[in-house]
N, C-alpha and C positions, 0 to 999 in steps of 0.2 A: 036582162043581164048583159054587161058589156062583153064585147068580143074577146078582149084579153082574158077576162075571167072564164069565159067559155073554153078558151084554149087551155087555161090552167086546169080546169076540171077534166077536160079530155085527156090531158097528159097524165093526171093522177089516175084516172080510170084505166089508162094503158099501163100503169105501173111505173111511171117515171119517178124514181126516188129523188132525183135532184130537184125537180119542181116541187114535190111534196115537202122536202126538207126546207126549201125556201119559204113555203107557206108557213111551216111550223116555226121557223125562226122569226118570221115577220110578226106573227100574231101571238106567239106563246107568252111573251111578257105582258102584253096588253090584256090577254084573256086571264092570266093569273091575277092581275090587279083587279079585274072585274069580278072574278070568282071570290077573291078575298073580301071585296066590298059586301058580298052576300053572306059569306061564311065566317068572316072575321077570324080566319085561321089560314095563314099563308101556306103552310105545309099541306093542309087539306085541299086548299085551292089548287095547288100544283098537281096534286093527285087527280083531281077532277078534270083538269085541262089535259093532262097526259092520257087519261083514260078516254077522253073524247077524241083526241087525235088518233089514238090506236084504233078506236072503233071506226073512224072515218077511213083509215087505211085498209082495215080488214073488209069493209063493205064497199071499197072503191069501185068495183066493177058494176055495182047496181046503184051507186050513189046518184040521187036526183036532188038538185037544188034549184028551186024556182025563184028564190030571192037572190040577193048578192051573196057572195061567198062570206064576206065579213058578217053580214046579218045571220047567216046560217050558223057560223061558228059561235057567235055570241049566244044565239038562242039555244044551241046544243049544250053549251056550258051552263047557261041559266037553268035549263031543265035538270041537268045533273046535280047542280047545287041544291035545287029544291028537293030532289030525291034524297040527297045527303042530309038535309035538315030533317026530313021525315025519319031517316035512320037514327039520327041523334035522339029524336023524340022517343023512338022505340027503346033505345038503349037506356034512356032516362027512366022509362017505366020499369024496365028490368032492374035497374039499380034501386029504385024505390021499393020494389018487391023484395029485393035481397036485404034491404035494411029492416024491412018489417018481419021477414021470415029468416031466422038465423040459419047460416050455412053450416051443414054438417062438417065435422072435422076430418072425415076420411071417406074415401070411396068405398062403396059396397063392392063385394067380390065381383058381381056381375058387371058393374060399371068399370072396374079395373080391367076386366078382360076386354071389354069393348074399346076402352081407351088404348090399351096396349096394341090391339089389332089395328086400329086406325093409325096409330103412330107408326107402326111397322110398315103398313101399306103406303103411307105418304112418303116415308123416307126411301122406301124401295123404288117408288115411282119416280121421285126426284133423282135418285141415283142413276136411273136408266136413261135420263135425258142426255142428248149429245153434249159433249164437254162444254163448248162455248155457251150453248143454250142453258145448261144447268148453272154455269157461273153467273151469267147475266140474271137469271131468275133469282138466284140466292142473294145477289147483291141488291136486287130490287126489293124482294119480299122480306128477307131476314136482316139485312144490314141497312135497309131503308134508304138506299142511295137514290138520288134523282137520276133521270135518264142522262143528263149531261155529265154528271159525276161518274156514272158507269162508263160512258163513252170515253171520257178522259182517262180513267183508270186502265181500261182494256185497250185503248188506242184504236177504237172503232167509231163509226158514225152514229149519231142519234137514231138514224133510220135503221141501222143494223140492230141497235138495242131494242127498238120497238118490234122489229121482225122476230128477234129471238124470244122476247117475252110472249109475243102472240103465239109463236110455235110451242113454247113450253106450256102455255095455258091450254092449247088445243090437245096436246098429248096427255096432260094430266086430267083434263075433263073426261077424255075417253077411258083412261085407265082407272079412274076413281069413281066414275058415275055409279057403279054398283054398290058403293059404300055409303051413299046418301042415307038409306034407311038406318044404318048404324049410327050415323051422325045425329039423327033425330032422337036417338035414345039418350044422348048426352045433353043435359041442359046447360045453361050458361055457367052456373056455378061449378058444375062438375069439371068443365074444361079447365078451370083454374088449377086443378090438381095434376094435370098431365105433366109428366116429367119433362116433356119438350113441347110446351104450348104453341110454339110457332108452327109446329107441324099441323096442328089442328086448324090454326088460322089459315094456313096455306090450303088445306083441304076445303075449308068453308069458301074461300075466295075463288077456287077454280071450279067447284061443282055446283054452287048454288046460283 
């Protein structure tokens, strides 16, 4: 690995946000195009690249790269895209099953109780997040804005957006981990009847 890349990695491990954001800006558009060539869905491609960069930052202190930085980033995105394709295949199987097995028209009383409990707990947990952290999380998860869009709207840096989302996920994982068994009681079709389905989506994304 070149000395310059070694210096970049050492700076990132030390928490240098300026260097990290420089790497992000340099490789983000290239990686998005690469991910899109695999997924054929640019929005999904951006999500994979954003998730990869967030993961790199969260693991920065223990990050080990034996190849070039560029090769590492491309391989990390490649792996995420392959996993996403597997998730697509799983969703396709569920969809086929739903077409074969008619979906009931109403929740059972037991499912309604579980759904209401999950919904209330998710909303309460999100409401307890620090103000900026909560706003960034809601813009990302519920309004589906990209990191740059959130940064522009709130007047903060992309790095701050990533930090706040990472903080929100850590807090929500801790607060909602005990409710994973309840989540398993709800199948995919049941989730469609939740009065606020985005709450269940948020729960799935942070504790699974």
